[in-house]
C-alpha positions as CSV (number, residue, x, y, z in Angstrom):
1,M,-41.2,9.5,-2.5
2,N,-37.5,9.7,-2.1
3,D,-37.9,11.3,1.3
4,R,-39.9,8.2,2.5
5,H,-37.1,6.0,1.5
6,T,-34.4,8.1,3.1
7,P,-34.8,6.6,6.6
8,W,-34.5,3.1,5.2
9,H,-31.4,4.0,3.3
10,R,-29.9,5.4,6.4
11,L,-30.8,2.3,8.4
12,G,-29.3,0.1,5.7
13,A,-26.1,2.2,5.7
14,R,-25.9,2.0,9.5
15,M,-26.4,-1.8,9.4
16,L,-23.7,-2.2,6.8
17,M,-21.3,-0.1,8.8
18,A,-22.1,-2.0,11.9
19,A,-21.4,-5.3,10.1
20,L,-18.1,-4.0,8.7
21,I,-17.0,-2.8,12.1
22,T,-18.0,-6.1,13.8
23,A,-16.2,-8.1,11.1
24,N,-13.1,-5.9,11.4
25,A,-13.0,-6.3,15.2
26,I,-13.4,-10.1,15.0
27,L,-10.5,-10.3,12.4
28,V,-8.3,-8.0,14.5
29,V,-8.8,-10.3,17.5
30,I,-8.1,-13.4,15.5
31,T,-5.0,-11.9,14.0
32,I,-3.6,-10.8,17.4
33,Y,-4.4,-14.2,18.8
34,G,-2.4,-15.6,15.9
35,F,0.8,-14.0,17.2
36,F,0.6,-16.4,20.2
37,V,-0.4,-19.6,18.5
38,S,1.4,-19.6,15.2
39,D,4.5,-18.4,13.5
40,A,4.3,-14.8,12.5
41,G,6.4,-12.8,10.1
42,Y,6.2,-15.0,7.0
43,D,6.9,-12.1,4.7
44,W,9.7,-10.8,6.9
45,A,11.3,-14.2,6.6
46,I,11.2,-13.8,2.8
47,Y,12.8,-10.4,3.0
48,R,15.5,-11.6,5.3
49,E,16.2,-14.5,3.0
50,A,16.3,-12.2,0.0
51,G,18.9,-10.2,1.9
52,A,20.9,-13.4,2.4
53,R,20.6,-14.5,-1.2
54,V,21.4,-11.1,-2.9
55,G,24.6,-11.4,-4.8
56,S,23.9,-15.0,-5.7
57,P,21.9,-16.5,-8.7
58,A,19.3,-17.7,-6.2
59,L,17.6,-14.4,-5.4
60,Y,14.7,-14.9,-7.8
61,E,14.6,-18.7,-7.5
62,W,11.2,-19.3,-5.9
63,G,10.5,-22.2,-3.6
64,E,7.7,-23.5,-1.5
65,V,8.1,-20.8,1.2
66,Y,10.2,-18.2,-0.7
67,A,9.0,-15.8,-3.3
68,W,10.9,-12.5,-3.9
69,S,9.3,-10.2,-6.4
70,Y,10.8,-6.8,-5.5
71,S,13.7,-4.9,-6.9
72,P,17.2,-6.5,-6.2
73,L,18.1,-3.0,-4.9
74,L,15.6,-3.6,-2.1
75,A,17.2,-6.9,-1.3
76,Y,20.4,-5.1,-0.4
77,L,18.4,-2.9,2.0
78,F,17.0,-6.0,3.7
79,A,20.4,-7.4,4.0
80,A,21.3,-4.4,6.1
81,L,18.0,-4.6,8.1
82,A,18.3,-8.3,8.9
83,P,19.9,-7.8,12.4
84,I,16.8,-5.9,13.7
85,G,14.7,-9.1,13.4
86,Y,11.0,-9.5,13.1
87,L,10.4,-7.6,16.4
88,G,12.3,-4.6,15.1
89,W,10.5,-4.7,11.8
90,S,7.2,-4.8,13.6
91,I,8.2,-1.8,15.7
92,F,8.8,0.1,12.5
93,H,5.2,-0.5,11.5
94,F,3.9,1.1,14.7
95,G,6.5,3.9,14.3
96,A,5.1,4.6,10.9
97,L,1.7,5.6,12.4
98,A,3.4,8.4,14.3
99,L,4.5,9.8,11.0
100,L,0.8,10.4,10.1
101,R,0.8,13.3,12.6
102,N,-2.9,12.8,12.8
103,L,-4.3,11.1,15.9
104,R,-7.7,10.2,14.3
105,M,-6.1,8.6,11.3
106,A,-3.5,6.8,13.3
107,L,-6.1,5.3,15.6
108,L,-8.2,4.3,12.6
109,V,-5.2,2.5,11.1
110,L,-4.3,0.9,14.4
111,A,-7.8,-0.4,14.8
112,S,-8.0,-1.8,11.3
113,W,-7.5,-5.5,10.4
114,P,-5.4,-4.8,7.3
115,F,-2.8,-3.1,9.5
116,W,-2.6,-6.0,11.9
117,A,-2.4,-8.4,9.0
118,D,0.5,-6.3,7.6
119,V,2.3,-6.5,11.0
120,Y,1.5,-10.2,11.4
121,N,3.0,-11.1,8.0
122,G,5.8,-8.5,8.2
123,N,4.8,-6.9,5.0
124,T,5.3,-3.4,3.8
125,M,1.8,-1.9,3.1
126,S,1.8,0.2,6.3
127,F,4.7,2.2,4.9
128,V,3.1,2.4,1.5
129,F,-0.1,3.8,3.1
130,V,1.7,6.4,5.1
131,A,3.6,7.6,2.1
132,A,0.4,7.7,0.0
133,Y,-1.4,9.6,2.7
134,W,1.2,12.4,2.7
135,T,1.4,12.2,-1.1
136,L,-2.3,13.1,-1.4
137,R,-1.7,16.0,1.0
138,G,1.1,17.4,-1.3
139,N,4.0,16.7,1.0
140,P,7.2,16.5,-1.1
141,V,8.9,14.0,1.3
142,G,5.8,11.8,1.3
143,T,5.6,12.0,-2.5
144,F,9.2,11.2,-3.0
145,S,8.9,8.2,-0.6
146,F,5.8,6.9,-2.4
147,L,7.4,7.1,-5.8
148,T,10.5,5.4,-4.5
149,L,8.5,2.6,-3.1
150,A,6.6,2.4,-6.4
151,V,10.0,1.9,-8.2
152,L,11.4,-0.6,-5.8
153,M,8.3,-2.7,-5.1
154,P,5.8,-2.0,-8.0
155,R,2.4,-3.4,-7.3
156,P,-0.9,-2.8,-9.2
157,V,-2.5,-1.5,-6.0
158,M,-0.1,1.4,-6.0
159,L,-0.8,2.5,-9.6
160,P,-3.8,4.8,-9.0
161,V,-1.9,7.0,-6.5
162,L,1.1,7.0,-8.9
163,A,-1.1,7.9,-11.9
164,W,-2.8,10.7,-9.8
165,V,0.6,12.2,-8.9
166,L,1.8,12.2,-12.5
167,W,-1.5,13.7,-13.6
168,K,-2.1,16.3,-11.0
169,R,1.5,17.1,-10.0
170,P,3.4,17.7,-13.3
171,E,6.5,18.8,-11.5
172,W,7.0,15.2,-10.4
173,R,6.8,13.7,-13.9
174,L,10.5,14.4,-14.9
175,R,11.6,13.6,-11.4
176,F,9.9,10.2,-11.5
177,A,11.3,9.5,-14.9
178,G,14.7,10.2,-13.6
179,M,14.1,7.8,-10.7
180,V,13.1,5.1,-13.1
181,V,16.2,5.6,-15.2
182,V,18.5,5.5,-12.2
183,S,16.8,2.5,-10.8
184,A,16.9,0.7,-14.1
185,A,20.6,1.4,-14.5
186,L,21.4,0.1,-11.0
187,V,19.3,-3.0,-11.5
188,V,21.1,-3.8,-14.7
189,A,24.4,-3.3,-12.9
190,T,23.4,-5.9,-10.3
191,G,22.9,-8.5,-13.1
192,Y,19.3,-9.3,-12.0
193,A,17.4,-7.2,-14.6
194,S,16.1,-10.1,-16.7
195,D,15.3,-12.3,-13.7
196,W,13.3,-9.5,-12.1
197,V,11.3,-8.7,-15.3
198,E,10.5,-12.4,-15.6
199,V,9.2,-12.6,-12.1
200,L,7.2,-9.4,-12.4
201,I,5.4,-10.9,-15.5
202,G,4.4,-14.0,-13.7
203,V,3.7,-12.7,-10.2
204,T,0.1,-11.7,-10.8
205,N,-0.9,-15.3,-11.8
206,A,1.0,-16.6,-8.8
207,V,-0.7,-14.4,-6.3
208,E,-4.1,-15.0,-7.8
209,A,-3.6,-18.7,-7.1
210,S,-2.9,-17.9,-3.5
211,S,-5.4,-18.8,-0.9
212,R,-4.9,-15.3,0.6
213,D,-6.4,-13.5,-2.4
214,L,-9.7,-12.1,-1.2
215,G,-10.6,-10.3,-4.5
216,P,-13.3,-10.8,-7.1
217,A,-10.7,-12.5,-9.4
218,R,-11.1,-15.6,-7.2
219,I,-14.6,-15.9,-8.5
220,I,-14.6,-14.3,-12.0
221,G,-11.0,-14.7,-12.9
222,L,-9.6,-12.3,-15.6
223,W,-12.9,-10.7,-16.0
224,W,-12.1,-8.7,-12.9
225,V,-9.2,-7.1,-14.8
226,V,-11.6,-6.2,-17.6
227,I,-13.9,-4.6,-15.1
228,G,-11.5,-3.3,-12.6
229,L,-9.1,-1.3,-14.8
230,P,-11.8,0.9,-16.4
231,L,-13.4,1.3,-13.0
232,A,-10.1,2.4,-11.5
233,V,-9.7,5.1,-14.3
234,V,-13.1,6.5,-13.4
235,L,-12.4,6.5,-9.7
236,I,-9.0,8.2,-10.3
237,A,-10.8,10.9,-12.3
238,R,-13.2,11.4,-9.4
239,Q,-10.2,11.3,-7.0
240,R,-11.5,8.3,-5.0
241,L,-8.0,6.9,-4.8
242,G,-8.6,4.4,-2.0
243,L,-11.3,2.6,-4.0
244,A,-9.3,3.1,-7.2
245,S,-6.3,1.3,-5.6
246,M,-8.4,-1.8,-5.0
247,A,-10.1,-1.7,-8.4
248,A,-6.7,-1.6,-10.1
249,S,-5.4,-4.6,-8.3
250,P,-6.1,-8.0,-9.9
251,Y,-5.6,-9.6,-6.5
252,W,-6.6,-8.4,-3.0
253,L,-4.3,-9.4,-0.2
254,P,-5.5,-8.6,3.4
255,Q,-3.0,-5.8,3.9
256,Y,-4.1,-4.1,0.6
257,F,-7.4,-3.1,2.3
258,L,-5.4,-0.5,4.2
259,M,-5.5,1.6,1.1
260,L,-9.3,2.1,1.5
261,L,-8.5,4.5,4.4
262,L,-7.2,6.9,1.8
263,E,-10.9,7.7,1.2
264,L,-10.8,9.4,4.6
265,A,-7.6,11.3,4.0
266,S,-8.7,14.9,3.4
267,A,-6.1,17.0,1.7
268,R,-7.3,20.0,3.5
269,E,-7.2,18.4,6.9
270,K,-5.3,20.5,9.6
271,D,-1.8,19.4,10.6
272,A,-1.7,17.5,13.8
273,D,0.1,20.4,15.5
274,G,-3.1,22.5,15.2
275,S,-2.0,24.8,12.3
276,A,-4.5,27.4,11.2
277,D,-6.7,27.0,8.2
278,D,-4.4,29.1,6.1
279,A,-1.6,26.6,6.8
280,T,-3.4,23.5,5.6
281,E,-2.0,21.1,3.0
282,P,-3.0,21.6,-0.6
283,S,-6.3,20.1,-1.9
284,M,-6.3,17.0,-4.0
285,T,-8.0,18.9,-6.6
286,E,-5.1,21.3,-7.1
287,S,-2.4,20.5,-9.5
288,E,0.2,22.7,-7.9
289,P,0.9,22.7,-4.2
290,K,0.4,26.1,-2.5
291,Q,3.0,27.6,-0.2
292,A,1.8,27.2,3.3
293,K,2.8,28.9,6.5
294,G,2.7,25.7,8.5
295,H,4.8,22.5,8.3
296,G,5.4,21.8,5.1
297,S,2.5,-21.0,2.1
298,D,1.1,-18.6,0.0
299,I,2.7,-16.3,-2.5
300,R,2.8,-12.9,-1.0
301,Q,3.6,-9.5,-2.5
């Protein structure tokens, strides 16, 4: 009986895939069109403004078009990056794709609406995704980069990959703890510690009220947290980290959907330089990396 239903199941899956691909293509076209008819780089403008405000009491004073919720340490970085402008920041996004060293994955990201939404807004999820991709493949530089981003711009959507690293890669637990301690000490030294904590506590409610939140919380409210967090735990245990990232987040901004591509990131995928099978990256199911012969105005967050 199951065999008779199999063709229908396949047909349904193909129809769903076709609908998703069509919707993605339409949204990509609309977003690219937006570059020519509206002001792009809203998030970049916030980052640049944060760089201008850092050192003053106004860093965490939200306004109608300004909402900084990241570490004050990151604001100093954006103060240094301000001269490159929105164009330079956008080029960084495309440059990040080259760091994937995987043509298939890079093209999938390039063709995805979440990536173009990230570029359009001037957000940071492209960098988070690339770091997460290499983290799942056991790359130490990628892992360090992801953990650094998790410390400087903590977001619920990043928690599953962070939890997986601390669970499966015990050698990173003490390192991450040290990163947190150093970051906390530096934040306290800036004088913004209490302001940042206050903002972090309230940012979820602010984003959920945003018209850009595309998640279930828009419909069922806090019930999504009750459902989503246990679901995320189950998905982490099954190492479905792309889905877990979305389940863990109480709000879904357009660029967050980029994390779903982690479902396609095989930890045993060959390096882009054509390394042999015995030089592949470690599996996501292994707790210790093996030595390889190859190369080692809405509120936005």
